[in-house]
All heavy atoms as TSV, in Angstrom:
chain	resi	resn	atom	element	x	y	z
A	1	MET	N	N	114.826	100.534	90.468
A	1	MET	CA	C	114.696	100.130	91.850
A	1	MET	C	C	116.018	100.387	92.568
A	1	MET	O	O	117.077	100.041	92.075
A	1	MET	CB	C	114.325	98.647	91.902
A	1	MET	CG	C	113.563	98.286	93.137
A	1	MET	SD	S	112.991	96.567	93.176
A	1	MET	CE	C	111.673	96.604	91.991
A	2	ALA	N	N	115.952	100.974	93.737
A	2	ALA	CA	C	117.145	101.339	94.493
A	2	ALA	C	C	117.679	100.156	95.294
A	2	ALA	O	O	116.930	99.252	95.665
A	2	ALA	CB	C	116.816	102.482	95.438
A	3	LYS	N	N	118.988	100.201	95.546
A	3	LYS	CA	C	119.617	99.234	96.443
A	3	LYS	C	C	120.170	100.002	97.629
A	3	LYS	O	O	120.824	101.021	97.471
A	3	LYS	CB	C	120.761	98.510	95.751
A	3	LYS	CG	C	120.326	97.466	94.766
A	3	LYS	CD	C	121.526	96.713	94.241
A	3	LYS	CE	C	121.096	95.672	93.238
A	3	LYS	NZ	N	122.237	94.904	92.722
A	4	CYS	N	N	119.894	99.494	98.817
A	4	CYS	CA	C	120.363	100.143	100.033
A	4	CYS	C	C	120.900	99.103	101.009
A	4	CYS	O	O	120.443	97.965	101.040
A	4	CYS	CB	C	119.236	100.910	100.712
A	4	CYS	SG	S	118.669	102.343	99.802
A	5	LYS	N	N	121.866	99.537	101.797
A	5	LYS	CA	C	122.379	98.725	102.886
A	5	LYS	C	C	121.590	99.127	104.130
A	5	LYS	O	O	121.505	100.303	104.472
A	5	LYS	CB	C	123.860	99.009	103.079
A	5	LYS	CG	C	124.527	98.143	104.109
A	5	LYS	CD	C	125.994	98.534	104.221
A	5	LYS	CE	C	126.846	97.297	104.209
A	5	LYS	NZ	N	128.272	97.629	104.318
A	6	ILE	N	N	120.977	98.149	104.760
A	6	ILE	CA	C	120.149	98.388	105.935
A	6	ILE	C	C	120.874	97.832	107.163
A	6	ILE	O	O	121.276	96.674	107.174
A	6	ILE	CB	C	118.781	97.681	105.821
A	6	ILE	CG1	C	118.089	98.006	104.501
A	6	ILE	CG2	C	117.911	97.995	107.027
A	6	ILE	CD1	C	117.480	99.350	104.402
A	7	LYS	N	N	121.016	98.664	108.174
A	7	LYS	CA	C	121.648	98.209	109.416
A	7	LYS	C	C	120.760	98.609	110.589
A	7	LYS	O	O	120.262	99.725	110.638
A	7	LYS	CB	C	123.036	98.824	109.573
A	7	LYS	CG	C	123.754	98.295	110.781
A	7	LYS	CD	C	125.199	98.687	110.817
A	7	LYS	CE	C	125.844	98.045	112.023
A	7	LYS	NZ	N	127.252	98.314	112.111
A	8	ILE	N	N	120.580	97.674	111.508
A	8	ILE	CA	C	119.762	97.927	112.684
A	8	ILE	C	C	120.648	97.865	113.920
A	8	ILE	O	O	121.353	96.884	114.146
A	8	ILE	CB	C	118.634	96.886	112.824
A	8	ILE	CG1	C	117.760	96.913	111.574
A	8	ILE	CG2	C	117.813	97.145	114.078
A	8	ILE	CD1	C	116.769	95.782	111.497
A	9	ASP	N	N	120.605	98.921	114.712
A	9	ASP	CA	C	121.331	98.951	115.981
A	9	ASP	C	C	120.553	98.092	116.976
A	9	ASP	O	O	119.515	98.508	117.497
A	9	ASP	CB	C	121.466	100.384	116.471
A	9	ASP	CG	C	122.219	100.499	117.787
A	9	ASP	OD1	O	122.542	99.460	118.401
A	9	ASP	OD2	O	122.478	101.640	118.200
A	10	GLN	N	N	121.027	96.886	117.189
A	10	GLN	CA	C	120.334	95.925	118.046
A	10	GLN	C	C	120.192	96.419	119.489
A	10	GLN	O	O	119.234	96.059	120.172
A	10	GLN	CB	C	121.085	94.583	118.043
A	10	GLN	CG	C	121.253	93.979	116.657
A	10	GLN	CD	C	119.977	93.351	116.151
A	10	GLN	OE1	O	119.478	92.417	116.734
A	10	GLN	NE2	N	119.448	93.886	115.069
A	11	GLU	N	N	121.114	97.245	119.954
A	11	GLU	CA	C	121.045	97.777	121.319
A	11	GLU	C	C	119.938	98.825	121.461
A	11	GLU	O	O	119.355	98.960	122.532
A	11	GLU	CB	C	122.392	98.383	121.711
A	11	GLU	CG	C	123.545	97.402	121.706
A	11	GLU	CD	C	123.380	96.303	122.749
A	11	GLU	OE1	O	122.973	96.610	123.883
A	11	GLU	OE2	O	123.668	95.137	122.420
A	12	SER	N	N	119.664	99.559	120.381
A	12	SER	CA	C	118.650	100.618	120.427
A	12	SER	C	C	117.246	100.118	120.137
A	12	SER	O	O	116.268	100.725	120.571
A	12	SER	CB	C	118.992	101.714	119.414
A	12	SER	OG	O	120.216	102.330	119.733
A	13	CYS	N	N	117.131	99.025	119.384
A	13	CYS	CA	C	115.823	98.506	118.985
A	13	CYS	C	C	114.995	98.126	120.214
A	13	CYS	O	O	115.482	97.433	121.110
A	13	CYS	CB	C	115.989	97.294	118.065
A	13	CYS	SG	S	114.427	96.549	117.546
A	14	ILE	N	N	113.736	98.596	120.232
A	14	ILE	CA	C	112.839	98.281	121.351
A	14	ILE	C	C	111.824	97.196	120.993
A	14	ILE	O	O	110.967	96.859	121.801
A	14	ILE	CB	C	112.116	99.545	121.850
A	14	ILE	CG1	C	111.300	100.188	120.725
A	14	ILE	CG2	C	113.122	100.540	122.439
A	14	ILE	CD1	C	110.400	101.341	121.162
A	15	GLY	N	N	111.910	96.664	119.779
A	15	GLY	CA	C	111.028	95.569	119.366
A	15	GLY	C	C	109.580	95.962	119.190
A	15	GLY	O	O	108.692	95.141	119.386
A	16	CYS	N	N	109.330	97.206	118.787
A	16	CYS	CA	C	107.949	97.668	118.640
A	16	CYS	C	C	107.247	97.060	117.430
A	16	CYS	O	O	106.023	96.993	117.394
A	16	CYS	CB	C	107.904	99.189	118.563
A	16	CYS	SG	S	108.562	99.882	117.027
A	17	GLY	N	N	108.017	96.649	116.403
A	17	GLY	CA	C	107.442	96.005	115.234
A	17	GLY	C	C	106.986	96.935	114.128
A	17	GLY	O	O	106.424	96.474	113.133
A	18	ALA	N	N	107.213	98.229	114.259
A	18	ALA	CA	C	106.784	99.174	113.217
A	18	ALA	C	C	107.438	98.857	111.880
A	18	ALA	O	O	106.788	98.896	110.840
A	18	ALA	CB	C	107.099	100.608	113.640
A	19	CYS	N	N	108.708	98.508	111.903
A	19	CYS	CA	C	109.411	98.204	110.652
A	19	CYS	C	C	108.900	96.898	110.037
A	19	CYS	O	O	108.712	96.808	108.825
A	19	CYS	CB	C	110.923	98.149	110.877
A	19	CYS	SG	S	111.456	96.938	112.094
A	20	CYS	N	N	108.659	95.901	110.870
A	20	CYS	CA	C	108.159	94.608	110.382
A	20	CYS	C	C	106.765	94.747	109.776
A	20	CYS	O	O	106.434	94.051	108.811
A	20	CYS	CB	C	108.116	93.589	111.516
A	20	CYS	SG	S	109.731	93.136	112.173
A	21	ALA	N	N	105.961	95.631	110.332
A	21	ALA	CA	C	104.606	95.829	109.833
A	21	ALA	C	C	104.594	96.526	108.477
A	21	ALA	O	O	103.718	96.275	107.650
A	21	ALA	CB	C	103.791	96.642	110.839
A	22	GLN	N	N	105.585	97.379	108.230
A	22	GLN	CA	C	105.580	98.164	107.004
A	22	GLN	C	C	106.456	97.586	105.890
A	22	GLN	O	O	106.173	97.806	104.722
A	22	GLN	CB	C	106.021	99.592	107.310
A	22	GLN	CG	C	105.770	100.534	106.170
A	22	GLN	CD	C	105.812	101.988	106.604
A	22	GLN	OE1	O	105.869	102.306	107.771
A	22	GLN	NE2	N	105.783	102.873	105.644
A	23	PHE	N	N	107.502	96.852	106.241
A	23	PHE	CA	C	108.434	96.331	105.243
A	23	PHE	C	C	108.632	94.838	105.441
A	23	PHE	O	O	108.913	94.385	106.549
A	23	PHE	CB	C	109.790	97.047	105.354
A	23	PHE	CG	C	109.709	98.519	105.063
A	23	PHE	CD1	C	109.544	99.426	106.092
A	23	PHE	CD2	C	109.781	98.981	103.768
A	23	PHE	CE1	C	109.464	100.785	105.824
A	23	PHE	CE2	C	109.700	100.333	103.492
A	23	PHE	CZ	C	109.535	101.245	104.524
A	24	ASP	N	N	108.526	94.064	104.352
A	24	ASP	CA	C	108.585	92.604	104.469
A	24	ASP	C	C	110.003	92.056	104.600
A	24	ASP	O	O	110.175	90.862	104.831
A	24	ASP	CB	C	107.875	91.939	103.301
A	24	ASP	CG	C	108.516	92.223	101.957
A	24	ASP	OD1	O	109.473	93.008	101.887
A	24	ASP	OD2	O	108.043	91.635	100.963
A	25	PHE	N	N	111.036	92.893	104.514
A	25	PHE	CA	C	112.406	92.395	104.663
A	25	PHE	C	C	112.916	92.478	106.097
A	25	PHE	O	O	114.041	92.126	106.379
A	25	PHE	CB	C	113.375	93.108	103.699
A	25	PHE	CG	C	113.349	94.612	103.768
A	25	PHE	CD1	C	114.092	95.286	104.725
A	25	PHE	CD2	C	112.608	95.330	102.866
A	25	PHE	CE1	C	114.074	96.670	104.784
A	25	PHE	CE2	C	112.602	96.718	102.897
A	25	PHE	CZ	C	113.327	97.391	103.864
A	26	PHE	N	N	112.073	92.932	107.028
A	26	PHE	CA	C	112.421	92.920	108.453
A	26	PHE	C	C	111.732	91.742	109.131
A	26	PHE	O	O	110.645	91.328	108.737
A	26	PHE	CB	C	111.968	94.209	109.148
A	26	PHE	CG	C	112.746	95.427	108.773
A	26	PHE	CD1	C	112.161	96.437	108.046
A	26	PHE	CD2	C	114.064	95.581	109.159
A	26	PHE	CE1	C	112.864	97.583	107.707
A	26	PHE	CE2	C	114.788	96.713	108.823
A	26	PHE	CZ	C	114.184	97.723	108.090
A	27	GLU	N	N	112.350	91.229	110.178
A	27	GLU	CA	C	111.754	90.188	111.010
A	27	GLU	C	C	112.338	90.303	112.409
A	27	GLU	O	O	113.341	90.972	112.626
A	27	GLU	CB	C	112.035	88.800	110.432
A	27	GLU	CG	C	113.497	88.404	110.453
A	27	GLU	CD	C	113.756	87.059	109.794
A	27	GLU	OE1	O	112.806	86.389	109.374
A	27	GLU	OE2	O	114.941	86.679	109.702
A	28	PHE	N	N	111.685	89.650	113.369
A	28	PHE	CA	C	112.206	89.614	114.733
A	28	PHE	C	C	113.174	88.453	114.880
A	28	PHE	O	O	112.940	87.366	114.347
A	28	PHE	CB	C	111.079	89.456	115.755
A	28	PHE	CG	C	110.260	90.705	115.931
A	28	PHE	CD1	C	108.939	90.743	115.531
A	28	PHE	CD2	C	110.807	91.841	116.492
A	28	PHE	CE1	C	108.176	91.882	115.688
A	28	PHE	CE2	C	110.055	92.995	116.661
A	28	PHE	CZ	C	108.742	93.009	116.254
A	29	ASN	N	N	114.252	88.670	115.616
A	29	ASN	CA	C	115.174	87.574	115.898
A	29	ASN	C	C	114.779	86.917	117.219
A	29	ASN	O	O	113.761	87.267	117.827
A	29	ASN	CB	C	116.636	88.049	115.885
A	29	ASN	CG	C	116.971	89.021	117.000
A	29	ASN	OD1	O	116.228	89.175	117.968
A	29	ASN	ND2	N	118.094	89.701	116.872
A	30	ASP	N	N	115.582	85.973	117.692
A	30	ASP	CA	C	115.265	85.241	118.921
A	30	ASP	C	C	115.268	86.119	120.165
A	30	ASP	O	O	114.683	85.765	121.183
A	30	ASP	CB	C	116.258	84.091	119.116
A	30	ASP	CG	C	116.102	83.008	118.059
A	30	ASP	OD1	O	115.020	82.932	117.429
A	30	ASP	OD2	O	117.055	82.236	117.851
A	31	ASP	N	N	115.942	87.279	120.082
A	31	ASP	CA	C	115.994	88.203	121.214
A	31	ASP	C	C	114.821	89.180	121.225
A	31	ASP	O	O	114.732	90.034	122.103
A	31	ASP	CB	C	117.305	88.994	121.196
A	31	ASP	CG	C	118.522	88.104	121.409
A	31	ASP	OD1	O	118.408	87.102	122.158
A	31	ASP	OD2	O	119.583	88.406	120.838
A	32	GLY	N	N	113.937	89.089	120.223
A	32	GLY	CA	C	112.771	89.957	120.167
A	32	GLY	C	C	113.029	91.332	119.591
A	32	GLY	O	O	112.221	92.240	119.782
A	33	VAL	N	N	114.162	91.495	118.918
A	33	VAL	CA	C	114.446	92.762	118.247
A	33	VAL	C	C	114.466	92.545	116.746
A	33	VAL	O	O	114.634	91.431	116.263
A	33	VAL	CB	C	115.778	93.401	118.733
A	33	VAL	CG1	C	115.690	93.794	120.200
A	33	VAL	CG2	C	116.950	92.483	118.506
A	34	SER	N	N	114.328	93.625	116.024
A	34	SER	CA	C	114.230	93.544	114.574
A	34	SER	C	C	115.583	93.294	113.929
A	34	SER	O	O	116.622	93.710	114.430
A	34	SER	CB	C	113.638	94.850	114.037
A	34	SER	OG	O	113.356	94.732	112.673
A	35	THR	N	N	115.539	92.613	112.800
A	35	THR	CA	C	116.726	92.357	111.996
A	35	THR	C	C	116.294	92.281	110.531
A	35	THR	O	O	115.123	92.100	110.235
A	35	THR	CB	C	117.428	91.057	112.437
A	35	THR	OG1	O	118.660	90.924	111.753
A	35	THR	CG2	C	116.586	89.850	112.208
A	36	VAL	N	N	117.262	92.442	109.639
A	36	VAL	CA	C	116.978	92.243	108.225
A	36	VAL	C	C	116.962	90.738	107.993
A	36	VAL	O	O	117.833	90.022	108.489
A	36	VAL	CB	C	118.047	92.925	107.345
A	36	VAL	CG1	C	117.813	92.616	105.874
A	36	VAL	CG2	C	118.046	94.432	107.579
A	37	LYS	N	N	115.966	90.249	107.278
A	37	LYS	CA	C	115.859	88.811	107.048
A	37	LYS	C	C	117.156	88.266	106.481
A	37	LYS	O	O	117.671	88.769	105.496
A	37	LYS	CB	C	114.709	88.499	106.091
A	37	LYS	CG	C	113.360	88.664	106.714
A	37	LYS	CD	C	112.253	88.298	105.755
A	37	LYS	CE	C	110.910	88.497	106.445
A	37	LYS	NZ	N	109.802	88.198	105.547
A	38	GLY	N	N	117.703	87.266	107.139
A	38	GLY	CA	C	118.912	86.598	106.675
A	38	GLY	C	C	120.183	87.064	107.343
A	38	GLY	O	O	121.066	86.283	107.609
A	39	LYS	N	N	120.303	88.376	107.650
A	39	LYS	CA	C	121.531	88.922	108.236
A	39	LYS	C	C	121.204	90.145	109.083
A	39	LYS	O	O	120.162	90.759	108.913
A	39	LYS	CB	C	122.508	89.354	107.141
A	39	LYS	CG	C	123.012	88.242	106.266
A	39	LYS	CD	C	123.986	88.800	105.254
A	39	LYS	CE	C	124.475	87.685	104.340
A	39	LYS	NZ	N	125.378	88.184	103.322
A	40	ALA	N	N	122.128	90.528	109.942
A	40	ALA	CA	C	121.962	91.750	110.718
A	40	ALA	C	C	122.207	92.978	109.842
A	40	ALA	O	O	121.716	94.053	110.115
A	40	ALA	CB	C	122.909	91.764	111.909
A	41	GLU	N	N	122.990	92.797	108.792
A	41	GLU	CA	C	123.259	93.895	107.859
A	41	GLU	C	C	123.161	93.322	106.462
A	41	GLU	O	O	123.770	92.308	106.166
A	41	GLU	CB	C	124.649	94.456	108.121
A	41	GLU	CG	C	125.035	95.582	107.187
A	41	GLU	CD	C	126.383	96.158	107.556
A	41	GLU	OE1	O	126.441	96.873	108.542
A	41	GLU	OE2	O	127.351	95.874	106.844
A	42	ASP	N	N	122.381	93.934	105.604
A	42	ASP	CA	C	122.149	93.326	104.307
A	42	ASP	C	C	121.847	94.393	103.262
A	42	ASP	O	O	121.446	95.497	103.583
A	42	ASP	CB	C	120.984	92.351	104.392
A	42	ASP	CG	C	121.053	91.250	103.349
A	42	ASP	OD1	O	122.008	91.209	102.556
A	42	ASP	OD2	O	120.139	90.432	103.343
A	43	ILE	N	N	122.030	94.011	102.025
A	43	ILE	CA	C	121.663	94.846	100.895
A	43	ILE	C	C	120.236	94.475	100.498
A	43	ILE	O	O	119.927	93.311	100.273
A	43	ILE	CB	C	122.612	94.625	99.690
A	43	ILE	CG1	C	124.062	94.863	100.088
A	43	ILE	CG2	C	122.180	95.500	98.516
A	43	ILE	CD1	C	124.402	96.273	100.476
A	44	VAL	N	N	119.377	95.473	100.436
A	44	VAL	CA	C	117.981	95.270	100.104
A	44	VAL	C	C	117.672	96.079	98.855
A	44	VAL	O	O	118.153	97.198	98.693
A	44	VAL	CB	C	117.070	95.716	101.268
A	44	VAL	CG1	C	115.609	95.593	100.894
A	44	VAL	CG2	C	117.372	94.920	102.522
A	45	GLU	N	N	116.859	95.509	97.977
A	45	GLU	CA	C	116.468	96.195	96.758
A	45	GLU	C	C	114.974	96.466	96.814
A	45	GLU	O	O	114.193	95.590	97.188
A	45	GLU	CB	C	116.801	95.323	95.544
A	45	GLU	CG	C	116.658	96.031	94.235
A	45	GLU	CD	C	117.213	95.218	93.069
A	45	GLU	OE1	O	117.947	94.246	93.298
A	45	GLU	OE2	O	116.874	95.568	91.941
A	46	GLY	N	N	114.589	97.688	96.504
A	46	GLY	CA	C	113.177	98.017	96.509
A	46	GLY	C	C	112.942	99.498	96.350
A	46	GLY	O	O	113.872	100.281	96.174
A	47	ASP	N	N	111.679	99.887	96.424
A	47	ASP	CA	C	111.286	101.280	96.321
A	47	ASP	C	C	111.060	101.857	97.713
A	47	ASP	O	O	110.662	101.142	98.635
A	47	ASP	CB	C	109.998	101.403	95.503
A	47	ASP	CG	C	110.189	100.946	94.066
A	47	ASP	OD1	O	111.233	101.286	93.475
A	47	ASP	OD2	O	109.302	100.251	93.544
A	48	ASN	N	N	111.303	103.133	97.858
A	48	ASN	CA	C	111.050	103.859	99.109
A	48	ASN	C	C	111.793	103.287	100.310
A	48	ASN	O	O	111.291	103.305	101.431
A	48	ASN	CB	C	109.546	103.917	99.401
A	48	ASN	CG	C	108.757	104.522	98.276
A	48	ASN	OD1	O	109.175	105.505	97.676
A	48	ASN	ND2	N	107.624	103.923	97.950
A	49	LEU	N	N	112.984	102.746	100.104
A	49	LEU	CA	C	113.745	102.141	101.196
A	49	LEU	C	C	114.181	103.158	102.241
A	49	LEU	O	O	114.337	102.812	103.409
A	49	LEU	CB	C	114.969	101.404	100.647
A	49	LEU	CG	C	114.672	100.202	99.762
A	49	LEU	CD1	C	115.958	99.643	99.189
A	49	LEU	CD2	C	113.917	99.136	100.527
A	50	GLU	N	N	114.362	104.411	101.824
A	50	GLU	CA	C	114.773	105.441	102.775
A	50	GLU	C	C	113.739	105.612	103.887
A	50	GLU	O	O	114.061	105.997	104.997
A	50	GLU	CB	C	114.999	106.775	102.056
A	50	GLU	CG	C	116.155	106.773	101.087
A	50	GLU	CD	C	115.787	106.250	99.697
A	50	GLU	OE1	O	114.577	105.994	99.429
A	50	GLU	OE2	O	116.699	106.065	98.884
A	51	GLU	N	N	112.486	105.285	103.580
A	51	GLU	CA	C	111.412	105.406	104.567
A	51	GLU	C	C	111.555	104.396	105.708
A	51	GLU	O	O	110.952	104.578	106.769
A	51	GLU	CB	C	110.059	105.235	103.891
A	51	GLU	CG	C	109.726	106.354	102.938
A	51	GLU	CD	C	108.404	106.136	102.217
A	51	GLU	OE1	O	107.624	105.250	102.630
A	51	GLU	OE2	O	108.165	106.848	101.233
A	52	ALA	N	N	112.342	103.345	105.517
A	52	ALA	CA	C	112.522	102.338	106.572
A	52	ALA	C	C	113.129	102.966	107.821
A	52	ALA	O	O	112.771	102.599	108.941
A	52	ALA	CB	C	113.397	101.194	106.071
A	53	ALA	N	N	114.038	103.904	107.645
A	53	ALA	CA	C	114.647	104.572	108.795
A	53	ALA	C	C	113.643	105.478	109.497
A	53	ALA	O	O	113.661	105.603	110.728
A	53	ALA	CB	C	115.873	105.364	108.363
A	54	ASP	N	N	112.747	106.084	108.731
A	54	ASP	CA	C	111.780	107.027	109.299
A	54	ASP	C	C	110.722	106.356	110.162
A	54	ASP	O	O	110.172	106.981	111.061
A	54	ASP	CB	C	111.093	107.808	108.177
A	54	ASP	CG	C	112.057	108.684	107.401
A	54	ASP	OD1	O	113.110	109.074	107.948
A	54	ASP	OD2	O	111.759	108.978	106.229
A	55	VAL	N	N	110.439	105.088	109.905
A	55	VAL	CA	C	109.375	104.396	110.626
A	55	VAL	C	C	109.802	103.995	112.040
A	55	VAL	O	O	108.965	103.778	112.907
A	55	VAL	CB	C	108.875	103.175	109.812
A	55	VAL	CG1	C	109.896	102.090	109.743
A	55	VAL	CG2	C	107.573	102.641	110.347
A	56	CYS	N	N	111.103	103.951	112.304
A	56	CYS	CA	C	111.597	103.527	113.625
A	56	CYS	C	C	111.500	104.678	114.639
A	56	CYS	O	O	112.093	105.738	114.432
A	56	CYS	CB	C	113.054	103.071	113.516
A	56	CYS	SG	S	113.718	102.495	115.090
A	57	PRO	N	N	110.787	104.460	115.750
A	57	PRO	CA	C	110.616	105.539	116.734
A	57	PRO	C	C	111.872	105.849	117.553
A	57	PRO	O	O	111.941	106.901	118.183
A	57	PRO	CB	C	109.492	105.021	117.633
A	57	PRO	CG	C	109.601	103.538	117.538
A	57	PRO	CD	C	110.050	103.258	116.123
A	58	VAL	N	N	112.860	104.965	117.539
A	58	VAL	CA	C	114.083	105.197	118.320
A	58	VAL	C	C	115.322	105.341	117.427
A	58	VAL	O	O	116.448	105.278	117.911
A	58	VAL	CB	C	114.307	104.086	119.374
A	58	VAL	CG1	C	113.212	104.119	120.424
A	58	VAL	CG2	C	114.402	102.714	118.734
A	59	ASP	N	N	115.111	105.536	116.134
A	59	ASP	CA	C	116.205	105.744	115.164
A	59	ASP	C	C	117.249	104.626	115.180
A	59	ASP	O	O	118.446	104.884	115.048
A	59	ASP	CB	C	116.890	107.095	115.396
A	59	ASP	CG	C	115.956	108.267	115.149
A	59	ASP	OD1	O	115.129	108.171	114.229
A	59	ASP	OD2	O	116.043	109.269	115.880
A	60	ALA	N	N	116.792	103.393	115.320
A	60	ALA	CA	C	117.711	102.250	115.341
A	60	ALA	C	C	118.061	101.764	113.935
A	60	ALA	O	O	118.993	100.984	113.780
A	60	ALA	CB	C	117.097	101.093	116.138
A	61	ILE	N	N	117.344	102.227	112.911
A	61	ILE	CA	C	117.557	101.765	111.538
A	61	ILE	C	C	118.342	102.804	110.762
A	61	ILE	O	O	117.983	103.984	110.747
A	61	ILE	CB	C	116.216	101.488	110.834
A	61	ILE	CG1	C	115.418	100.432	111.600
A	61	ILE	CG2	C	116.448	101.062	109.390
A	61	ILE	CD1	C	114.005	100.251	111.107
A	62	LYS	N	N	119.396	102.356	110.123
A	62	LYS	CA	C	120.220	103.208	109.262
A	62	LYS	C	C	120.130	102.668	107.837
A	62	LYS	O	O	120.265	101.458	107.608
A	62	LYS	CB	C	121.677	103.233	109.708
A	62	LYS	CG	C	121.868	103.667	111.155
A	62	LYS	CD	C	121.362	105.077	111.397
A	62	LYS	CE	C	121.525	105.449	112.857
A	62	LYS	NZ	N	120.532	106.358	113.357
A	63	VAL	N	N	119.900	103.552	106.887
A	63	VAL	CA	C	119.766	103.192	105.478
A	63	VAL	C	C	120.822	103.964	104.686
A	63	VAL	O	O	120.904	105.177	104.795
A	63	VAL	CB	C	118.361	103.520	104.939
A	63	VAL	CG1	C	118.252	103.178	103.469
A	63	VAL	CG2	C	117.292	102.792	105.743
A	64	GLU	N	N	121.617	103.222	103.930
A	64	GLU	CA	C	122.681	103.823	103.130
A	64	GLU	C	C	122.540	103.355	101.693
A	64	GLU	O	O	122.515	102.144	101.445
A	64	GLU	CB	C	124.037	103.404	103.698
A	64	GLU	CG	C	125.217	103.925	102.957
A	64	GLU	CD	C	126.514	103.377	103.562
A	64	GLU	OE1	O	126.583	103.192	104.788
A	64	GLU	OE2	O	127.448	103.144	102.781
A	65	LYS	N	N	122.422	104.301	100.770
A	65	LYS	CA	C	122.321	103.915	99.350
A	65	LYS	C	C	123.599	103.232	98.906
A	65	LYS	O	O	124.684	103.621	99.284
A	65	LYS	CB	C	122.054	105.131	98.481
A	65	LYS	CG	C	120.633	105.608	98.544
A	65	LYS	CD	C	120.368	106.656	97.494
A	65	LYS	CE	C	118.909	107.038	97.531
A	65	LYS	NZ	N	118.589	107.989	96.474
A	66	VAL	N	N	123.434	102.212	98.080
A	66	VAL	CA	C	124.551	101.476	97.521
A	66	VAL	C	C	124.721	101.952	96.075
A	66	VAL	O	O	123.754	101.995	95.314
A	66	VAL	CB	C	124.284	99.954	97.567
A	66	VAL	CG1	C	125.389	99.190	96.860
A	66	VAL	CG2	C	124.134	99.487	98.995
A	67	GLU	N	N	125.952	102.290	95.723
A	67	GLU	CA	C	126.232	102.736	94.357
A	67	GLU	C	C	126.064	101.567	93.400
A	67	GLU	O	O	126.515	100.464	93.667
A	67	GLU	CB	C	127.648	103.277	94.250
A	67	GLU	CG	C	127.869	104.568	95.011
A	67	GLU	CD	C	127.089	105.732	94.450
A	67	GLU	OE1	O	126.988	105.856	93.207
A	67	GLU	OE2	O	126.558	106.522	95.257
A	68	GLU	N	N	125.391	101.837	92.310
A	68	GLU	CA	C	125.212	100.819	91.279
A	68	GLU	C	C	126.534	100.599	90.538
A	68	GLU	O	O	127.223	101.554	90.200
A	68	GLU	CB	C	124.153	101.264	90.270
A	68	GLU	CG	C	122.776	101.439	90.873
A	68	GLU	CD	C	122.125	100.135	91.248
A	68	GLU	OE1	O	122.408	99.112	90.613
A	68	GLU	OE2	O	121.320	100.132	92.190
A	69	GLU	N	N	126.894	99.342	90.325
A	69	GLU	CA	C	128.102	99.024	89.551
A	69	GLU	C	C	127.807	99.223	88.078
A	69	GLU	O	O	126.746	98.855	87.598
A	69	GLU	CB	C	128.543	97.584	89.819
A	69	GLU	CG	C	129.020	97.374	91.231
A	69	GLU	CD	C	129.497	95.957	91.454
A	69	GLU	OE1	O	129.786	95.255	90.477
A	69	GLU	OE2	O	129.589	95.561	92.623
A	70	LYS	N	N	128.769	99.796	87.374
A	70	LYS	CA	C	128.558	100.072	85.944
A	70	LYS	C	C	129.386	99.161	85.102
A	70	LYS	O	O	130.331	98.617	85.442
A	70	LYS	CB	C	128.890	101.517	85.638
A	70	LYS	CG	C	127.930	102.433	86.348
A	70	LYS	CD	C	128.260	103.886	86.073
A	70	LYS	CE	C	127.302	104.759	86.846
A	70	LYS	NZ	N	127.530	106.144	86.648
């Protein structure tokens, strides 16, 4: 299972909900824009995480692979 750092550009997010509908680690904040549950920037573990960036119509989501510690 991959680990990725997910960051959402709060200024670019239009609150369409595409990310929330497809991935359970996204939620809306009080301003009506998407965020990673718990933090604005977080490490998420799962499969197909790179697809989270593709689902956003305004490219507000950035996904960066995290190197596994050995």
